[in-house]
Structures are given as C-alpha cells and as structure tokens.
N, C-alpha and C positions, 0 to 999 in steps of 0.2 A: 803494903806499900813501902817502897824504900825511901831513904832519907833524901836522895836527889829529887825524886818526884814530889815529895812533900815540900822541899825547898822551892821547886818550880811553882807549885800551887800557891805558896806563901807570897812569892814574887808577884804573881798575877793579882792576887787579892789586894796586896799593898801598893801596887803600882798606880800612882795618881798622875804622874807627869805626862803620860802619853797614852794614846789609844794603842793597845797591843792588838796585833792581828796574828793569825796563825803562822804566817810566813815569818814575821819578825820573831815570834816566840820560838819557832823551830830553829831559827838561826842562833838565837841566844843560848839555847840548850844543846846546840851542835847535833841536831837530829834533822832528818828530812821530814817534810810535812806529813807524809804518809805514816812514818814510824810514830810520830807524835800523835796522830789521830788514833792509831791502833792502841797506843799506850793509854791514852785518855779513855777510850772506849772500854778497855780491859779493866782499868783501875776504878773508873767513876761511872761508867755507863753513859757518859756524855761525850760528845765531840769537843775538841778544844774551842771551836766557835760557840757552841752552846754554853760552855763553861764561862767563856769571856763575856758573853751577853748576860748570863745570870749574875756574874760578879759585878758588872756595871749596874745592873738593876738593883742589886742589894745595896750598893753604895748610895745610889739615889734614894732608895727607900729609907736608909739610915739617916740621910740628910733631911729628908722630909719629916721624919719623926723627931729629930733633934732640933729642927728649925721650922716649925709649922707654918710660919708666915712666908716661907719661900714660895715664889710663884712657879707655876708649871713651866713657864718658859725658862726660868733659871734652872729648874731640875733637868729639863731636856738638855740644856746647854752643858750643865755639869756632867751629866751621864754620856754626853756626846751621842745622843739619839737623834741625829739629824742627817 
C-alpha cells in the first residue's frame, strides 16, 4: 500500500464532520469513481462504499463502548444510519 492510499484511509476514518460518499471521496483524491473502486478492491478487498459503512459502524461501536448510556437513537444519529 502506498502512502497516498494510507492517507486516504486515514482521512476516511478520522472524518467526523460530514458523511463521505464515494463520489465526494473520489473528487477529493482526484480519481474517477471507478478507479477508486478498483483501487479499494485491490488494496483492501472491499469497495469504498463497504469501507465507508464499516468505518461509520466502528465509530458508533466505539461510542457505544465508551458511553454505555447512549441511546440507540443517538447512536443511529451519530453514525448517520438513517
């Protein structure tokens, strides 16, 4: 994996301010969506959409573990699963 791709993954994992989608992600890294999909599949075995969904889930799971009294509704809202 090259440094640019690792930086991209880091950006996705650490992005809290907005819901990233594949189109926006491709625009930010100056790649077409299809090239981004191929790169993700090659490097991770996942599509960018699957990776974004997994990343959001893991953030919500981490919140649930760190703040056990958080309601399901708040977790859904935080993870933008609506």
